[in-house]
C-alpha positions as CSV (number, residue, x, y, z in Angstrom):
1,M,104.9,-18.1,191.3
2,R,105.9,-19.8,188.0
3,I,104.0,-18.6,184.8
4,P,101.9,-21.7,182.6
5,A,104.0,-22.1,179.7
6,K,100.6,-21.4,177.5
7,Y,100.4,-18.1,178.8
8,T,104.3,-17.5,177.6
9,L,103.6,-18.8,174.5
10,T,100.4,-16.4,174.4
11,F,101.9,-13.7,175.4
12,G,104.8,-13.9,173.5
13,F,103.0,-14.6,170.3
14,S,101.2,-11.9,171.2
15,G,103.7,-9.6,171.9
16,L,105.5,-10.4,168.3
17,I,101.9,-9.7,167.0
18,I,101.7,-6.4,168.3
19,I,105.4,-5.5,167.3
20,L,104.7,-6.9,163.8
21,A,101.9,-5.2,163.5
22,A,103.2,-1.5,164.8
23,L,105.7,-2.3,162.6
24,I,103.3,-3.0,159.5
25,I,101.5,0.0,160.5
26,L,104.3,2.6,160.9
27,S,106.1,1.4,157.6
28,S,102.7,1.8,155.6
29,T,101.8,4.9,157.1
30,L,105.0,6.4,156.2
31,S,105.3,5.1,152.7
32,S,101.7,6.2,152.4
33,K,102.1,9.7,153.1
34,A,105.7,9.8,150.8
35,V,103.1,8.1,148.1
36,L,100.7,10.7,148.3
37,A,102.6,13.3,148.7
38,R,104.5,12.8,145.1
39,H,100.8,12.4,144.5
40,A,99.3,15.8,145.1
41,R,102.6,17.2,143.5
42,T,101.4,14.7,140.1
43,I,97.8,16.1,140.4
44,M,98.8,19.8,140.2
45,A,101.1,19.7,137.8
46,N,98.8,18.0,135.3
47,I,96.1,19.9,136.5
48,A,98.4,23.7,135.7
49,S,99.4,21.9,132.3
50,Y,96.0,20.7,131.3
51,T,94.5,24.4,132.3
52,I,97.4,26.3,130.4
53,D,96.5,24.4,127.4
54,K,93.2,24.8,127.8
55,S,93.6,28.6,128.2
56,Q,95.9,29.2,125.1
57,S,93.6,27.1,123.0
58,H,90.7,29.6,123.9
59,L,92.9,32.3,123.3
60,D,94.5,30.9,120.1
61,P,91.2,31.6,117.4
62,A,91.7,35.1,118.0
63,R,95.2,35.2,116.8
64,K,94.1,33.0,114.0
65,A,91.4,35.1,113.1
66,A,94.2,38.1,113.1
67,R,96.5,36.4,110.7
68,L,93.4,35.0,108.5
69,T,91.8,38.7,108.1
70,L,95.4,40.2,107.2
71,G,95.6,37.5,104.5
72,L,92.3,37.7,103.0
73,S,92.9,42.1,103.5
74,Q,96.2,41.6,101.8
75,H,94.4,39.7,98.9
76,N,91.4,42.7,98.6
77,I,89.2,39.5,99.5
78,V,88.1,41.3,102.8
79,S,88.5,45.5,102.2
80,N,87.7,48.3,103.6
81,N,86.7,49.7,99.9
82,D,83.8,46.8,100.4
83,I,82.2,47.6,103.7
84,S,79.7,45.1,103.4
85,S,82.1,42.0,102.7
86,M,84.0,43.3,105.4
87,V,81.1,43.3,107.8
88,A,79.8,39.8,106.7
89,Y,83.0,38.3,107.5
90,F,83.4,40.0,110.6
91,Y,80.4,38.1,112.1
92,E,81.1,35.1,110.3
93,Q,84.1,34.9,112.9
94,L,81.6,35.9,115.9
95,Y,79.4,33.5,115.1
96,L,82.1,30.7,114.8
97,Y,84.0,32.0,117.9
98,P,81.5,32.3,121.0
99,Q,84.5,34.0,123.0
100,F,85.2,36.6,120.9
101,S,83.7,39.8,122.0
102,G,84.3,41.8,118.9
103,I,86.5,42.3,115.2
104,Y,87.5,45.6,113.6
105,F,89.6,47.4,111.3
106,G,91.0,50.8,111.9
107,S,92.5,52.6,108.8
108,S,95.8,54.6,108.2
109,N,93.0,57.4,107.8
110,G,91.1,56.7,110.3
111,E,88.4,54.9,108.8
112,F,86.9,52.1,111.4
113,V,84.8,49.1,110.7
114,M,83.6,47.3,113.8
115,A,81.4,44.2,114.8
116,S,80.4,43.7,118.2
117,R,78.7,41.2,120.4
118,Y,77.3,43.7,122.6
119,N,74.1,45.8,122.1
120,Q,72.7,48.2,124.6
121,L,69.5,48.2,122.8
122,S,68.7,44.3,123.1
123,K,70.5,41.9,125.3
124,G,72.7,39.6,123.9
125,G,72.4,41.4,120.6
126,Y,74.7,43.1,117.7
127,F,76.6,46.1,117.4
128,T,78.0,47.2,113.8
129,K,79.9,51.0,114.1
130,I,81.0,52.4,110.7
131,I,83.3,55.6,110.6
132,R,83.6,56.5,106.9
133,K,86.2,59.6,105.6
134,Q,84.8,60.7,101.7
135,E,85.6,64.0,100.1
136,G,86.8,65.6,103.3
137,K,83.4,64.4,104.7
138,R,83.5,62.3,107.7
139,T,80.2,59.9,108.8
140,V,79.7,57.7,111.9
141,E,76.9,55.1,111.1
142,K,75.6,52.7,114.0
143,I,73.2,49.3,113.6
144,F,71.7,47.6,116.3
145,K,70.6,44.3,115.8
146,T,68.7,41.6,118.2
147,S,70.6,38.3,119.0
148,N,68.7,36.4,116.3
149,D,70.1,38.8,113.7
150,R,67.0,41.4,113.4
151,F,67.3,44.8,112.2
152,I,66.6,47.1,115.3
153,R,67.7,50.5,113.8
154,R,70.3,52.7,112.0
155,E,71.4,55.7,113.3
156,F,74.0,58.4,112.2
157,D,76.1,60.4,115.0
158,P,77.6,63.6,114.0
159,G,79.3,64.4,117.4
160,D,81.0,60.7,117.8
161,T,84.7,61.6,117.7
162,Y,86.6,58.2,118.0
163,D,89.8,57.8,115.9
164,P,91.3,54.2,116.1
165,R,94.6,56.2,115.5
166,T,94.7,57.2,118.8
167,R,93.6,53.4,120.4
168,P,96.7,51.6,122.3
169,W,95.9,48.6,120.0
170,F,96.1,50.4,117.2
171,R,99.5,52.5,118.0
172,K,101.3,48.7,119.5
173,A,100.5,47.1,116.1
174,V,102.0,49.8,114.3
175,N,105.1,49.9,116.8
176,S,105.9,46.7,117.0
177,N,104.9,45.8,113.1
178,A,104.0,42.4,113.9
179,L,101.0,40.8,115.8
180,I,100.7,41.8,119.6
181,W,99.0,41.0,122.6
182,T,97.7,43.9,124.9
183,D,97.5,43.5,128.4
184,P,94.1,41.8,130.0
185,Y,91.4,45.0,130.8
186,I,88.1,45.2,131.4
187,F,86.1,45.8,128.0
188,F,84.1,49.3,128.2
189,T,80.9,47.7,126.3
190,S,80.8,44.5,128.1
191,K,82.3,45.4,131.3
192,K,84.0,41.9,131.3
193,P,87.8,41.5,131.5
194,G,89.0,40.5,128.3
195,I,92.4,40.6,126.1
196,T,92.9,42.4,122.5
197,T,95.1,40.9,119.8
198,A,95.9,43.3,116.7
199,N,98.0,43.2,113.4
200,P,99.0,45.8,111.2
201,V,97.9,45.4,107.4
202,Y,99.8,46.3,104.1
203,D,98.8,45.9,100.9
204,A,100.8,43.9,97.7
205,E,102.9,47.1,97.4
206,G,103.8,47.3,101.0
207,R,102.2,50.2,102.2
208,F,100.5,50.3,105.1
209,V,96.7,50.3,105.2
210,G,95.4,49.7,109.0
211,V,95.0,47.0,112.0
212,I,92.7,44.5,112.3
213,G,92.1,43.8,115.9
214,V,90.1,41.0,117.6
215,D,88.6,41.5,121.4
216,I,88.5,38.1,123.2
217,E,86.9,37.5,126.7
218,I,88.9,36.1,129.5
219,D,86.0,35.1,131.7
220,K,85.3,32.0,130.4
221,L,88.8,30.9,131.9
222,S,87.4,31.7,135.4
223,T,84.1,29.3,134.5
224,F,86.6,26.8,133.5
225,I,88.6,27.3,136.8
226,S,85.8,26.8,139.1
227,K,84.9,23.3,137.6
228,L,88.4,21.8,138.4
229,N,88.9,19.6,141.0
230,V,92.2,20.5,142.5
231,S,90.9,18.8,145.7
232,E,88.3,19.0,148.6
233,H,90.0,22.7,149.5
234,G,92.2,23.4,147.2
235,R,92.1,26.0,144.8
236,A,93.6,27.4,141.0
237,F,94.1,30.6,139.2
238,I,95.6,32.5,137.0
239,L,97.3,36.2,137.2
240,S,99.8,38.1,134.9
241,R,103.5,38.4,135.9
242,S,102.9,41.9,136.8
243,G,100.3,40.5,139.7
244,D,96.8,41.2,137.9
245,L,94.1,38.4,139.0
246,I,93.4,36.8,135.2
247,A,91.3,34.0,136.3
248,H,89.9,33.2,139.5
249,A,86.8,30.6,140.6
250,D,84.8,33.4,141.7
251,V,84.5,35.3,138.3
252,D,83.4,38.7,140.6
253,K,86.5,38.9,142.0
254,L,88.3,40.0,139.0
255,K,86.9,43.1,138.9
256,H,88.2,45.8,141.5
257,H,86.5,49.4,141.9
258,G,89.4,51.8,142.4
259,D,89.1,55.5,143.9
260,D,88.2,57.0,140.3
261,E,85.4,54.9,140.1
262,K,87.3,53.0,137.1
263,I,86.8,49.3,137.2
264,R,89.8,47.5,136.3
265,L,91.4,43.9,137.0
266,T,92.2,43.5,140.9
267,K,95.6,43.3,142.0
268,I,96.9,39.9,143.8
269,D,97.7,41.6,147.1
270,E,93.7,42.8,147.0
271,L,92.5,39.5,146.5
272,D,90.4,38.3,149.4
273,D,91.4,34.5,149.0
274,T,93.8,34.9,151.7
275,V,95.4,31.2,151.1
276,A,96.1,32.3,147.5
277,R,97.8,35.2,148.6
278,E,99.9,33.6,151.2
279,A,100.7,31.3,148.8
280,L,102.0,33.7,146.4
281,R,104.1,35.1,149.3
282,S,105.9,31.3,149.5
283,L,107.1,31.9,146.3
284,N,109.1,34.8,147.1
285,K,109.4,36.9,144.6
286,P,107.9,40.4,144.2
287,H,104.0,40.9,143.1
288,G,105.2,43.1,140.3
289,N,107.5,40.9,138.8
290,L,106.7,37.2,139.0
291,S,108.9,35.9,136.4
292,L,109.1,31.9,135.7
293,T,110.3,30.1,133.6
294,E,110.0,26.6,134.9
295,P,107.1,25.4,137.4
296,V,108.2,25.6,141.2
297,F,106.6,24.3,144.1
298,T,106.1,25.5,147.4
299,S,105.0,25.0,151.2
300,F,103.4,27.0,154.0
301,T,101.9,27.1,157.0
302,L,98.4,29.3,157.5
303,E,96.3,29.4,160.7
304,G,98.5,26.0,161.9
305,E,97.4,24.0,158.5
306,K,99.5,23.4,156.4
307,Y,99.6,24.0,152.7
308,N,101.6,22.7,149.2
309,A,101.6,25.0,146.3
310,M,102.7,25.3,142.9
311,F,103.3,27.7,139.9
312,A,103.7,27.1,136.5
313,P,103.9,29.6,133.4
314,F,102.5,29.6,130.2
315,V,104.6,28.4,127.7
316,E,103.6,31.4,124.6
317,S,105.3,34.7,125.5
318,Q,102.8,36.6,124.1
319,W,100.8,35.8,127.2
320,P,102.8,36.4,130.3
321,W,100.7,34.3,133.1
322,I,101.1,32.1,135.6
323,I,98.5,29.5,137.0
324,G,98.7,29.4,141.0
325,I,97.3,25.9,142.8
326,Y,97.3,25.7,146.2
327,M,95.7,22.1,148.5
328,P,95.8,21.4,151.9
329,E,98.2,18.9,153.0
330,D,94.8,17.1,155.1
331,D,93.2,16.6,151.9
332,Y,95.2,14.0,151.0
333,L,97.1,13.1,154.5
334,G,94.2,13.9,157.0
335,A,92.5,10.4,156.5
336,I,95.7,9.1,157.3
337,K,96.2,10.8,160.6
338,K,92.7,10.2,161.6
339,N,92.6,6.9,161.1
340,S,95.9,6.1,163.0
341,L,94.4,5.1,166.3
342,L,91.8,3.1,164.5
343,N,94.7,1.0,162.9
344,I,96.2,0.3,166.0
345,L,93.6,-1.3,167.7
346,I,92.5,-3.2,165.0
347,A,96.3,-4.2,165.5
348,V,95.8,-4.8,169.1
349,F,92.6,-6.8,168.6
350,A,93.9,-8.8,165.8
351,V,96.2,-10.5,169.1
352,G,93.3,-12.5,170.0
353,I,91.4,-13.4,166.7
354,A,94.1,-14.1,164.1
355,L,91.3,-14.5,162.0
356,S,90.8,-10.5,162.1
357,A,94.6,-10.1,160.6
358,G,93.2,-11.8,157.5
359,L,90.1,-10.0,157.1
360,M,92.2,-6.3,157.7
361,V,94.4,-7.9,154.7
362,A,91.6,-8.3,152.5
363,R,89.5,-5.3,153.6
364,K,92.9,-3.1,152.6
365,L,93.2,-5.3,149.4
366,N,89.7,-4.3,148.5
367,T,90.2,-0.8,149.3
368,A,93.1,-0.6,146.7
369,R,91.1,-2.6,143.8
370,E,88.5,0.2,144.5
371,T,90.7,2.6,144.5
372,A,92.5,1.3,141.4
373,E,88.9,0.8,139.8
374,S,87.5,4.3,140.6
375,A,90.9,5.4,138.7
376,G,90.1,3.8,136.4
377,L,87.0,5.4,136.2
378,A,87.8,8.6,136.2
379,K,90.2,7.9,133.4
380,S,87.2,6.6,131.0
381,Q,85.2,9.8,132.1
382,F,88.3,12.1,131.3
383,L,88.7,10.5,128.0
384,A,85.4,10.7,126.8
385,R,84.6,14.0,128.0
386,M,88.0,14.9,126.2
387,S,86.9,13.2,123.3
388,H,83.7,15.3,122.8
389,E,85.0,18.5,123.5
390,I,87.8,18.0,120.7
391,R,85.3,16.2,118.6
392,T,83.0,19.0,118.6
393,P,84.9,21.9,117.5
394,L,87.1,19.6,115.1
395,N,83.6,19.0,113.4
396,A,82.6,22.4,112.1
397,I,86.6,22.8,111.3
398,L,87.0,19.5,109.1
399,G,83.3,20.7,107.8
400,A,84.1,24.2,107.1
401,G,87.3,23.5,105.4
402,E,85.0,20.6,103.0
403,L,83.0,23.5,102.1
404,L,85.8,25.8,101.6
405,A,87.1,23.0,99.4
406,E,84.1,23.4,97.2
407,T,84.7,26.8,96.4
408,K,86.6,28.4,93.8
409,L,90.3,28.4,95.0
410,D,93.4,28.9,93.1
411,S,96.2,25.9,93.4
412,E,97.8,27.5,96.2
413,Q,94.7,28.0,98.2
414,R,93.6,24.5,97.3
415,R,96.8,22.9,98.4
416,L,96.4,24.8,101.9
417,V,93.1,23.7,102.3
418,A,94.2,20.0,101.2
419,I,97.1,20.0,104.3
420,N,94.6,21.7,106.4
421,Q,91.8,18.8,106.1
422,S,94.9,16.4,106.1
423,A,95.8,17.6,109.6
424,G,92.7,17.7,110.8
425,E,91.6,13.8,109.7
426,H,95.1,13.4,111.8
427,L,94.1,14.9,114.9
428,R,90.3,13.1,114.3
429,D,92.7,9.9,114.1
430,L,95.0,10.6,117.3
431,V,91.8,11.0,119.6
432,S,90.4,8.0,118.4
433,A,93.9,6.2,119.4
434,V,94.2,7.8,122.4
435,L,90.8,6.6,123.5
436,D,91.3,3.1,122.5
437,I,95.0,2.9,124.1
438,S,92.6,1.6,127.2
439,K,91.2,-1.2,124.8
440,I,94.9,-2.4,123.6
441,E,95.7,-2.7,127.1
442,A,93.0,-4.6,128.0
443,G,93.3,-6.7,124.9
444,R,89.7,-5.9,123.6
445,Y,91.2,-3.2,120.3
446,R,89.6,-4.2,117.4
447,L,91.8,-3.8,113.9
448,E,90.6,-3.0,111.4
449,I,91.0,-5.5,108.0
450,T,90.7,-3.6,104.7
451,P,92.1,-3.3,101.3
452,F,94.4,0.0,101.1
453,D,96.8,1.5,98.3
454,L,99.9,1.7,100.5
455,Y,101.6,4.8,98.4
456,A,98.4,6.5,98.8
457,V,98.6,5.9,102.7
458,T,102.5,6.9,102.9
459,E,102.1,9.8,101.0
460,K,99.3,11.2,102.8
461,A,101.3,10.9,105.9
462,C,104.3,12.9,104.7
463,R,102.2,15.6,103.3
464,V,100.8,16.1,106.7
465,F,104.2,17.5,107.1
466,T,105.5,19.1,104.0
467,L,104.8,22.4,105.1
468,A,106.4,22.2,108.5
469,A,109.4,21.1,107.1
470,R,109.6,23.7,104.8
471,E,109.5,26.2,107.2
472,K,112.2,24.7,108.9
473,G,114.3,24.2,105.9
474,I,114.5,20.5,106.8
475,D,114.6,18.0,103.5
476,L,111.7,15.6,103.9
477,K,111.8,12.7,101.4
478,W,109.9,9.2,101.3
479,T,111.1,6.1,99.3
480,I,109.0,2.9,98.5
481,E,111.4,-0.3,97.6
482,P,110.5,-1.4,94.0
483,G,108.8,-4.8,94.2
484,T,107.1,-3.4,97.2
485,P,103.1,-4.3,97.0
486,E,100.8,-1.6,96.1
487,R,97.6,-2.6,97.5
488,L,97.4,-4.5,100.9
489,M,95.2,-5.7,103.2
490,G,95.1,-4.6,106.7
491,D,94.0,-1.6,108.9
492,P,95.5,1.8,107.0
493,T,94.4,4.4,110.0
494,V,96.2,2.2,112.2
495,F,99.3,2.3,109.6
496,R,99.0,5.9,109.1
497,Q,98.7,6.9,112.7
498,I,102.3,5.3,113.7
499,L,103.8,6.4,110.6
500,V,102.5,9.8,111.4
501,N,103.6,9.5,115.1
502,L,107.1,8.7,113.8
503,L,107.3,11.8,111.5
504,G,106.2,14.2,113.6
505,N,109.1,13.5,115.9
506,A,111.3,13.4,113.7
507,V,110.4,17.1,112.3
508,K,109.5,18.5,115.7
509,F,113.2,17.7,117.0
510,T,115.3,18.2,113.6
511,H,116.8,22.0,113.0
512,E,118.8,21.4,110.0
513,G,119.0,18.3,107.4
514,A,116.9,16.1,106.7
515,V,114.1,13.5,107.7
516,R,113.9,10.5,105.3
517,L,110.8,7.6,105.5
518,S,111.9,4.3,103.4
519,V,109.4,1.5,103.3
520,N,110.4,-2.2,102.2
521,T,110.1,-5.7,102.1
522,L,111.6,-7.5,104.7
523,E,109.7,-10.5,103.9
524,R,107.1,-12.4,101.8
525,R,105.5,-15.5,101.9
526,T,103.9,-17.6,98.9
527,Y,100.6,-19.7,99.6
528,A,99.3,-21.9,97.1
529,D,95.4,-21.7,97.9
530,A,95.8,-18.1,99.8
531,P,96.9,-14.5,98.7
532,D,100.7,-13.8,99.8
533,E,102.0,-12.2,102.9
534,V,104.2,-9.7,103.2
535,V,106.3,-8.5,106.1
536,L,107.4,-4.5,105.9
537,E,110.0,-2.9,107.4
538,C,109.7,1.0,107.9
539,Q,112.3,3.3,108.6
540,V,112.1,7.3,109.7
541,E,115.4,8.7,110.3
542,D,116.4,12.2,111.4
543,T,119.4,14.4,112.0
544,G,117.7,15.6,115.2
545,I,119.0,16.3,118.7
546,G,119.1,12.4,119.5
547,V,118.4,11.2,122.8
548,T,121.0,9.1,125.0
549,E,120.9,5.7,126.1
550,D,119.4,6.0,129.3
551,Q,116.8,8.3,127.8
552,M,116.2,5.3,124.9
553,S,114.7,3.3,127.8
554,V,112.1,5.6,128.6
555,I,110.7,7.2,125.6
556,F,107.8,4.5,125.2
557,E,106.3,5.1,128.6
558,R,103.3,6.7,128.7
559,F,103.2,10.2,129.6
560,T,106.9,10.5,129.4
561,Q,109.5,12.3,127.1
562,A,113.4,11.8,126.9
563,D,114.3,15.0,128.7
564,G,111.0,17.0,131.4
565,S,111.5,20.2,129.7
566,T,110.9,18.4,126.4
567,S,107.3,19.0,126.6
568,R,107.4,22.7,127.2
569,K,110.1,23.7,124.8
570,Y,108.8,21.4,121.6
571,G,105.2,20.5,122.9
572,G,103.4,17.0,122.7
573,S,102.1,14.9,125.5
574,G,104.4,11.8,125.4
575,L,101.8,9.1,124.0
576,G,103.0,9.2,120.8
577,L,105.6,6.9,120.9
578,S,103.6,4.4,123.7
579,I,100.5,4.3,121.1
580,S,102.9,3.3,118.5
581,R,104.7,0.8,120.0
582,N,101.4,-0.9,121.6
583,L,100.0,-0.4,117.6
584,A,102.6,-2.1,116.0
585,R,102.8,-5.1,118.0
586,L,98.7,-5.3,118.2
587,M,99.2,-5.6,114.4
588,G,101.9,-8.6,114.5
589,G,105.0,-6.2,114.6
590,E,107.6,-4.0,116.8
591,L,108.8,-1.1,116.9
592,T,112.4,-0.1,118.3
593,A,114.7,3.2,118.1
594,S,118.3,4.1,118.0
595,S,119.8,7.2,118.5
596,R,123.0,9.2,118.7
597,P,122.9,12.9,120.5
598,G,123.2,15.4,118.3
599,K,123.4,13.1,115.1
600,G,119.7,11.8,115.3
601,S,117.6,9.0,115.8
602,A,116.1,6.2,113.4
603,F,113.0,4.3,114.6
604,R,112.0,1.0,112.9
605,F,108.6,-0.2,112.4
606,T,107.9,-3.6,111.0
607,A,104.2,-5.1,110.6
608,P,102.6,-8.0,108.3
609,F,100.3,-7.7,105.7
610,T,98.4,-9.9,103.2
611,V,98.8,-8.6,99.6
612,D,95.5,-7.5,97.9
613,D,94.9,-8.9,94.7
614,S,91.5,-8.1,93.9
615,A,89.8,-6.2,91.4
616,E,90.2,-2.7,92.4
617,S,87.1,-1.0,89.9
618,T,83.6,-0.8,91.7
619,Q,81.9,0.0,88.5
620,D,79.0,-2.0,87.7
621,N,79.1,-4.5,84.7
622,N,77.8,-1.7,82.4
623,G,80.2,0.8,83.8
624,T,77.7,3.5,84.3
625,E,75.6,4.9,86.7
626,Q,72.1,3.9,87.3
627,A,69.5,7.0,87.3
628,S,66.3,6.7,89.3
629,S,63.2,6.2,87.4
630,S,60.9,8.3,89.6
631,P,61.6,11.7,91.6
632,V,62.4,11.9,95.1
633,Q,59.5,12.5,97.3
634,P,59.9,15.7,99.4
635,R,60.2,14.7,103.0
636,R,60.8,16.8,106.2
637,V,64.1,16.4,108.1
638,L,64.8,17.6,111.6
639,L,68.1,18.2,113.0
640,V,68.6,19.1,116.9
641,E,71.8,20.6,118.0
642,D,72.8,22.7,120.7
643,D,76.2,23.9,119.2
644,E,75.5,26.8,116.5
645,R,78.5,26.1,114.8
646,N,77.5,22.5,113.8
647,R,73.9,23.7,113.5
648,L,75.2,26.3,110.4
649,L,77.7,23.7,109.3
650,F,74.7,21.1,109.0
651,S,72.4,23.4,107.5
652,M,75.3,24.3,104.8
653,F,75.8,20.5,104.0
654,L,72.1,20.3,103.5
655,M,71.1,23.2,102.1
656,D,70.3,21.8,98.3
657,I,68.6,18.5,99.2
658,P,65.1,17.9,98.0
659,H,63.6,17.7,101.5
660,T,62.9,20.5,104.0
661,L,65.2,20.6,106.8
662,E,64.4,22.4,109.9
663,T,66.8,22.6,113.1
664,A,66.2,22.6,117.1
665,E,68.7,23.6,119.6
666,S,67.1,21.3,122.6
667,G,65.6,18.1,123.4
668,E,62.7,20.1,124.9
669,E,62.2,21.9,121.5
670,A,62.2,18.4,119.3
671,L,59.5,17.0,121.1
672,K,57.5,20.3,121.1
673,R,57.8,20.3,117.1
674,H,58.0,16.7,116.4
675,F,55.1,15.8,118.2
676,S,52.6,18.8,117.2
677,E,53.9,18.1,113.3
678,P,55.9,14.8,112.9
679,F,59.3,14.5,111.0
680,D,60.3,11.7,108.8
681,L,64.2,11.7,109.9
682,I,66.0,13.0,113.2
683,F,69.7,13.9,113.3
684,M,69.9,13.7,117.4
685,D,73.1,15.1,119.2
686,I,73.2,13.4,121.9
687,E,74.8,15.2,124.8
688,M,72.8,18.8,125.5
689,P,71.7,20.7,128.1
690,G,68.6,20.0,129.8
691,M,66.7,16.8,128.3
692,D,69.8,14.8,126.3
693,G,69.9,12.9,123.2
694,Y,68.7,9.8,124.7
695,Q,66.2,10.8,127.0
696,T,64.5,12.8,124.2
697,T,64.9,9.4,121.4
698,E,63.4,7.5,124.5
699,A,60.5,10.2,124.8
700,I,60.0,9.5,121.0
701,R,60.0,6.0,121.6
702,A,57.3,6.0,124.4
703,R,54.9,7.9,122.4
704,E,55.2,5.5,119.2
705,A,54.7,2.7,121.4
706,K,51.7,4.1,123.1
707,E,49.8,5.7,120.0
708,G,50.4,2.7,118.2
709,L,52.7,5.1,115.8
710,P,55.5,4.2,113.0
711,P,58.9,4.4,114.6
712,V,60.7,7.3,112.8
713,P,64.2,7.0,112.1
714,V,66.2,9.0,114.8
715,V,70.2,9.2,113.7
716,A,72.4,9.8,116.7
717,V,75.0,12.2,115.6
718,T,77.7,12.6,118.8
719,A,81.1,13.8,119.7
720,H,81.2,10.7,121.8
721,A,83.5,8.0,120.0
722,L,83.5,5.4,122.6
723,L,81.9,1.7,121.9
724,E,80.1,2.0,124.7
725,A,78.5,5.4,123.6
726,E,77.3,3.6,120.6
727,E,75.6,0.6,122.8
728,Q,73.9,3.3,124.9
729,C,72.1,4.8,121.5
730,A,71.3,1.7,120.4
731,R,69.2,0.9,124.0
732,S,68.0,4.2,124.0
733,G,66.3,3.4,120.7
734,C,68.5,5.5,117.8
735,T,68.2,3.9,114.5
736,G,72.0,4.7,113.4
737,Y,75.0,6.0,114.6
738,L,77.5,8.9,113.1
739,P,80.6,9.8,114.9
740,K,81.7,13.5,114.8
741,P,83.6,14.7,112.6
742,L,81.3,14.3,110.1
743,S,81.5,15.0,106.3
744,K,79.3,16.4,104.0
745,E,79.3,13.0,102.0
746,A,78.6,10.8,104.9
747,L,76.0,13.1,106.5
748,R,74.3,13.4,102.6
749,Q,74.1,9.6,102.7
750,A,72.5,9.1,105.9
751,V,69.3,11.1,104.2
752,D,69.5,9.3,101.1
753,D,69.8,5.8,103.0
754,Y,66.9,6.9,105.7
755,L,64.5,8.6,103.0
756,K,65.0,6.6,99.4
757,G,61.8,4.8,99.9
């Protein structure tokens, strides 16, 4: 029987569609598997790098505190001859760094001074122990205080036999004659896992005086690990090279009760996380000698399920730790496996309904769009969180430096404080630049047009690296061609950011020789009815390691460095050059580079500016400051801030204003106090546990509207520096907006502006 042609065509067309659909599905599945597998590795590598940086930033304050205390001791600023000053300084460090468990000093003759966060008489209280030796008599004094610094009692313990010279931290520091870190262990007082750093102290004549020690808790690393979003069933953990568990999502798993009833850190082979143990076995390293120099990826199968794992070492050698991450394969391939039959049925169904093929393509395109939008949202959320986490402690760092600069300092100390402030300001600018890179790509970045001093901005950028260059023995010089205009109109922050990025790379990758910055006028345009315009050329040359021609093609890409090992050897995020090129193009210029391996590199940056010919004097016509004719009426000011360091800092900023300053730690407390006795001005932190700043401000505005009360000025003081945060503050009813880090002058100016009436 002859088959009608229409059926032949139908069956042939349907068969062709089936074959093409099968090929598309197979190709898409294989490609998706390969892409997702690479994506899984990238996720683990990024999580490892982020976790290592976060862990080291948690530990680094203890090292800095020990070195700073060493310097202060050598200059008799903190000395065991003045016990009260030493105790006060120790508690100041405990207030500034919540991860510190205790800080102490043991002298060469057995005297001891300790400030500790743990008090057996009061939960969250403080404990001070002082051992003195005078005229052959030994006294042991113990002081107990509550968490809010209220005195409980003082006692003397004649039966105490503690001698700091016998302790491991003291002996190791003396034998090493350098700053040391102990292996992690369980603290005796708090029963929490921790680590101790210690540094020997010598007086000006080189005589050994004693050892400074700092105890720092590491259980917060487990809290941080527990919040990592590895995957649905993926996990991360940190262990030492000797096999001790340092951090785990379940902090209780860190402690192990031995046969002698003593508490110690859990060994990895004692951990009840079978997947973590199997992941470590796949590394093929003995549990007691987990030595790694580079990240290692492995895969293994457990109970029929396939896993991928990665192990990466910490960069700093004093913390010989390793982060481990494992992820089930089904977490990123499971959906493809489950949906493969459904895809085939859809393809067969498309034989009869041609339109369904278009709908299926549209659905896939829509899914890709939603995935891209989700990735963009995740990036924005990460950048916002990063901004807040960096800006909050940066506010305390810059504020404390500003207060320190107002004290009596010698010239060398003042120079170091100035360098610290300049570097802190650069870090603040860098955070802002990273946050703005998405706006640059979207075409929504707004340049600032303001007058600035070219010589001052250039010198300030170079001064950030003066000390680093001097320590490396590098000659750092900068020159501005004669005749180049001094006063310009443009964005000085962006201009300085580009210079700082280029100079930072030059100093970082140069081990000997010189770094040179030259600024000259490439072109000048003169107009009859408008200010002149100039095109500046800034060139940074170094005698560093250089890059190859192949590497030159990728150094301007985001999160990319010339060599994959560069970030671990030299540090850095791989963002600097990408941001600099985007900013240069946004200014109407360009950033280019040339290099020879082993000979050095040269980066050339051009940008147009308007010459500022306006008067520089800002005095009034009389050249004198006008004094107020009436005294300031005292008002009541409320500071709402959950961060203890910033409450202390802002209180010190405003300690001598003619107004009454009170503080609240939460939105609930702020409402209770304001509703019982209203304040005239409120500085409101935005991100707080419980009721945040948005909700608190809205509650204040709602009550004012209900009772017909005049609105009290509410100024948002927040580490969220995105434009969206400022707009949300305004929608919530905030009168003003001050982003952290916040200077003393800006805070006091805000008080004057809102209370001048």
